[in-house]
Each structure stands twice: as C-alpha cells, then as structure tokens.
N, C-alpha and C positions, 0 to 999 in steps of 0.2 A: 536665379539662383533658384528659388522654392522649389522649381518642378523638378531640376535633376532630382535634388534632395528628395522629393516627395516620391519621384518613380525609384530612386536608390530604396529607399525603405521598405517598397511595395515588392520589387523583388528579393529584398532580403528577408523577408515575411513569407513570401512565396518558398522561397529556398528552404527557410526552418519547416513549413510544412510539409515539403516533398521529402526532406531529407527525414522523416520520421515514420515515413511509408514504407513497409517492406512486404514482399513478395512470400504469404507462407504457403507452402507445398499441402496438396489435402491431406496426405499421410502426417504430417507434423501437426495439424488442428485437432487432431486424437489428442496426442499426446497433451497438447499445451491446455487443453479443455478438462485434463484431469485434476480430481480433487486437491490431490497433492501440489499441483502446482499453483493452487490460489494462497493469497496469503494466510486469509484465516476462512478456511471451510466451513468451520462449524463454529459460529461466533460464541453461542451458550456455551460451547464445550471451553471455548478458552476464556470465559469469565469464571467459570468455576474452576480451571484449574489455575489460575490467575491468584483466587482467594485462598484454594488451599495453599498453596505456594506461601501467599502472605501469612496465613494463619500458623504454618510450620516455620518458618522463619523468624516471626516475629518484626518482618519488616515487610514494608511494600515501596516498590517501585515500578517503573514502564509503565504500565497501564491501569495498573492499580491505584485506586487513592484512598487515603486514610487506611483506619484499620492495627491491627497488633496481633497478638498472641490469642486472641479470644476466637478467633476468626469471623468476627463481625468490621463490616466496613461504615464509614460515615455517609 
C-alpha cells in the first residue's frame, strides 16, 4: 500500500515540475529581459518614491514602514 502511494506522490511532484517549464523563443527573451518587465528595476528609486509618497500623503502603507508628514521613517 505504501509503495503505490510513494510512486503516485513522486509522479505528482514530477508533473508539477514539468508543468512549470515553458519554451521561450529567442525573440521573446529580449522582451522578457527588459527593465520594464522586472518587478522593481531600481530598488533605491522605489524606496525614495515610497518615502516621498508617505510624506506627502501623511500616511504609510504597502512597503513603507512608519513615518508621517515630516518625511522621516522609524
């Protein structure tokens, strides 16, 4: 009983790994590598923009922790 269960789990895991693979054509790789396609292309710029937004709105949320209308963070 345990042997078929292990075999089934192994096949299920293998299927999950294979399903995550996709063929990307060379012409598509250039588009996917562009900075605009990244989540946060410049992390320092994102932090500055978040701090300015929090200071202007006198509130913080999302990625910003602490702070208020003064522009400082905890």
